[in-house]
Legacy VTK file of the C-alpha trace (Angstrom):
# vtk DataFile Version 3.0
C-alpha trace
ASCII
DATASET POLYDATA
POINTS 245 float
104.316 163.742 36.519
106.757 166.533 37.156
110.208 165.493 38.342
110.598 168.705 40.368
108.383 167.484 43.196
110.307 164.238 43.825
113.341 165.848 45.569
110.981 167.950 47.695
109.034 164.868 48.764
112.279 163.084 49.610
113.081 165.981 51.947
109.853 165.127 53.779
111.141 161.619 54.485
109.871 159.707 51.462
112.261 157.474 49.561
112.648 157.563 45.764
109.849 155.096 44.978
107.451 156.586 47.537
108.016 160.076 46.134
107.345 158.870 42.575
104.184 157.021 43.582
102.823 159.942 45.578
103.639 162.543 42.910
101.918 160.329 40.325
98.785 160.206 42.477
98.984 163.995 42.898
98.519 164.254 39.138
95.903 161.496 38.816
93.984 162.276 42.008
92.567 158.746 41.957
93.925 155.611 40.314
94.489 151.875 40.553
97.803 150.324 41.469
98.252 149.290 37.834
97.780 152.859 36.591
100.230 154.211 39.155
102.785 151.536 38.257
102.599 152.314 34.535
102.926 156.073 34.939
105.416 156.243 37.798
107.759 153.560 36.478
108.018 152.018 39.954
108.383 148.200 39.736
105.042 146.404 39.958
106.338 144.168 42.732
106.819 147.210 44.965
103.647 149.171 44.173
101.287 147.558 46.698
103.825 147.729 49.485
104.494 151.422 48.837
100.785 152.309 48.531
100.081 150.523 51.790
102.855 152.441 53.576
101.690 155.796 52.196
98.153 155.051 53.368
99.385 154.081 56.819
101.303 157.360 57.078
98.288 159.440 56.050
99.438 160.552 52.609
96.708 158.812 50.617
93.351 157.110 51.075
92.161 153.656 49.970
88.843 152.881 48.274
88.102 149.186 48.536
86.621 147.567 45.424
87.503 145.567 42.406
89.945 146.878 41.559
91.034 148.787 44.680
91.590 152.467 44.022
93.849 154.921 45.753
93.081 158.593 46.056
94.863 161.741 47.132
94.072 163.178 50.536
94.065 166.958 50.967
97.731 167.912 50.432
97.386 170.947 52.712
96.264 168.797 55.605
99.051 166.301 54.889
101.667 169.045 54.856
100.278 170.635 58.038
100.342 167.261 59.765
103.923 166.640 58.683
104.908 170.151 59.761
103.408 169.627 63.210
105.192 166.312 63.608
108.467 167.765 62.366
108.322 170.696 64.786
107.471 168.322 67.610
110.495 166.204 66.727
112.711 169.280 66.642
111.587 170.296 70.131
112.178 166.776 71.473
115.628 166.845 69.892
116.356 170.232 71.474
115.413 168.946 74.931
117.383 165.737 74.456
120.494 167.695 73.443
120.206 169.920 76.525
119.854 166.917 78.804
122.845 165.006 77.459
125.680 164.980 79.948
128.446 162.426 80.234
130.645 162.058 83.268
133.926 160.957 81.783
135.092 158.087 83.977
138.653 158.256 85.178
140.444 155.173 83.888
141.673 152.768 86.532
145.381 152.871 87.363
147.336 151.097 84.671
149.690 148.589 86.294
151.229 145.614 84.549
154.097 143.171 84.796
157.210 142.949 82.625
158.441 139.370 82.433
161.583 139.412 80.318
164.963 141.123 80.284
164.183 142.610 76.880
160.848 144.075 78.003
162.369 145.528 81.155
165.359 146.978 79.331
163.220 148.534 76.616
160.774 150.020 79.111
163.407 151.552 81.409
165.226 153.228 78.514
161.964 154.571 77.120
160.865 155.773 80.554
164.054 157.765 81.064
163.978 159.247 77.563
160.437 160.602 77.830
160.869 162.142 81.291
160.088 165.866 81.191
160.419 167.226 84.733
161.775 164.804 87.264
163.284 161.345 87.704
163.660 159.899 91.183
165.388 156.550 91.769
165.654 154.525 94.957
168.398 152.044 94.214
170.944 149.662 95.734
172.083 147.947 92.542
175.239 149.380 90.952
174.795 147.203 87.852
171.355 148.684 87.210
172.790 152.196 87.216
175.737 151.213 85.010
173.385 149.584 82.504
171.361 152.766 82.075
174.150 155.280 82.748
173.895 156.848 79.290
170.160 157.428 79.603
170.520 158.716 83.162
173.166 161.270 82.139
170.995 162.392 79.232
168.021 162.752 81.583
170.117 164.794 84.031
170.565 167.473 81.357
166.800 167.842 80.879
165.154 167.116 84.226
165.708 167.074 87.971
167.490 163.751 88.507
167.792 162.379 92.026
169.164 158.944 92.966
168.622 157.795 96.543
171.169 155.202 97.732
172.223 153.781 101.089
175.880 154.720 100.709
177.101 156.963 97.850
180.635 155.579 98.268
179.404 152.246 96.889
178.734 153.998 93.574
182.039 155.815 93.200
182.995 156.358 89.585
179.462 156.800 88.311
179.242 160.451 87.387
175.571 161.000 88.318
173.987 162.721 91.339
173.500 160.591 94.469
171.701 161.443 97.682
172.291 159.379 100.797
169.103 157.769 102.033
168.102 158.429 105.615
165.460 157.272 108.023
162.885 154.832 106.722
164.346 154.688 103.193
167.789 153.780 104.571
166.207 151.063 106.726
164.305 149.769 103.721
167.463 149.488 101.630
169.298 147.799 104.516
166.450 145.305 104.955
166.433 144.539 101.247
170.154 143.856 101.298
170.052 141.653 104.397
166.771 139.785 103.884
166.695 139.460 100.106
170.203 139.421 98.648
168.755 138.939 95.146
166.451 141.946 95.389
168.033 144.983 93.765
165.524 147.352 95.329
165.321 149.688 92.346
162.317 151.983 92.104
161.991 154.653 89.416
159.502 157.532 89.595
159.000 159.782 86.558
157.126 163.106 86.514
154.833 162.160 89.408
152.994 159.838 87.065
154.856 156.769 85.836
156.735 154.331 88.033
158.866 151.220 87.662
159.747 148.666 90.352
162.058 145.704 89.943
160.972 142.482 91.578
162.792 139.493 93.018
165.527 138.052 90.889
165.927 134.363 90.190
164.927 132.133 87.308
162.295 134.628 86.099
163.001 138.312 85.685
160.047 140.409 86.806
159.242 144.084 87.147
156.110 146.101 87.742
155.317 149.330 85.984
152.357 151.642 85.730
151.011 155.181 85.807
148.439 157.397 87.517
148.506 155.481 90.794
147.691 157.919 93.649
149.693 155.958 96.221
152.823 156.058 94.064
152.444 159.803 93.477
152.100 160.307 97.227
155.212 158.227 97.850
157.245 160.252 95.354
156.091 163.543 96.906
156.927 162.221 100.391
160.393 161.105 99.348
161.190 164.397 97.656
159.934 166.378 100.669
162.216 164.395 103.001
165.402 165.042 101.053
168.074 167.396 102.289
169.575 168.663 99.041
LINES 1 246
245 0 1 2 3 4 5 6 7 8 9 10 11 12 13 14 15 16 17 18 19 20 21 22 23 24 25 26 27 28 29 30 31 32 33 34 35 36 37 38 39 40 41 42 43 44 45 46 47 48 49 50 51 52 53 54 55 56 57 58 59 60 61 62 63 64 65 66 67 68 69 70 71 72 73 74 75 76 77 78 79 80 81 82 83 84 85 86 87 88 89 90 91 92 93 94 95 96 97 98 99 100 101 102 103 104 105 106 107 108 109 110 111 112 113 114 115 116 117 118 119 120 121 122 123 124 125 126 127 128 129 130 131 132 133 134 135 136 137 138 139 140 141 142 143 144 145 146 147 148 149 150 151 152 153 154 155 156 157 158 159 160 161 162 163 164 165 166 167 168 169 170 171 172 173 174 175 176 177 178 179 180 181 182 183 184 185 186 187 188 189 190 191 192 193 194 195 196 197 198 199 200 201 202 203 204 205 206 207 208 209 210 211 212 213 214 215 216 217 218 219 220 221 222 223 224 225 226 227 228 229 230 231 232 233 234 235 236 237 238 239 240 241 242 243 244
């Protein structure tokens, strides 16, 4: 048995043992399982299984008897049959590749709650630091602005910073840009102050993508944050379009 043929047979889809069994039968032309086992070196416990598989795949023939003999089928016909099947598989693969098309689903808006002072503080600072184009705040809480004054001033140097408030005089001493709210936004801030004295009414929009909204105060500190919400992007665009700056 020549070892040169084994790698070639493996390229046709045969495993190591199958290639050794088949190449042995190529040399013998006809032989018993025992003969093939002794010459090929394939374990005896695997010989019958491998011979059966090769026969099922059309590589060899079986001559029933005592003992059963196995013989080589015309190698040219075997190769032609394999070639035809291989080309057929290639064409099926070509068509399958052409037909593959995935519509990448747009992920749902990511909105989640922040339920601790630490989580809120960490998120607001991070939000302001990674802003690239614009930060818009709607706010009535002086303490909120004082808490993040350093980050707001740093953001002002990089992006368009706008802070909408009901009355800029209430925030005197904070050296950051304020715009007096008018119309609906002014009414909203007035309603928040009169109806919900614990509601700070702070909303932060960043780069027409991310947003942050503080919730009611009380025993549990809550805030909502998210990104890629069409309604929030629309609201930010509407607010910016209404400003007289």
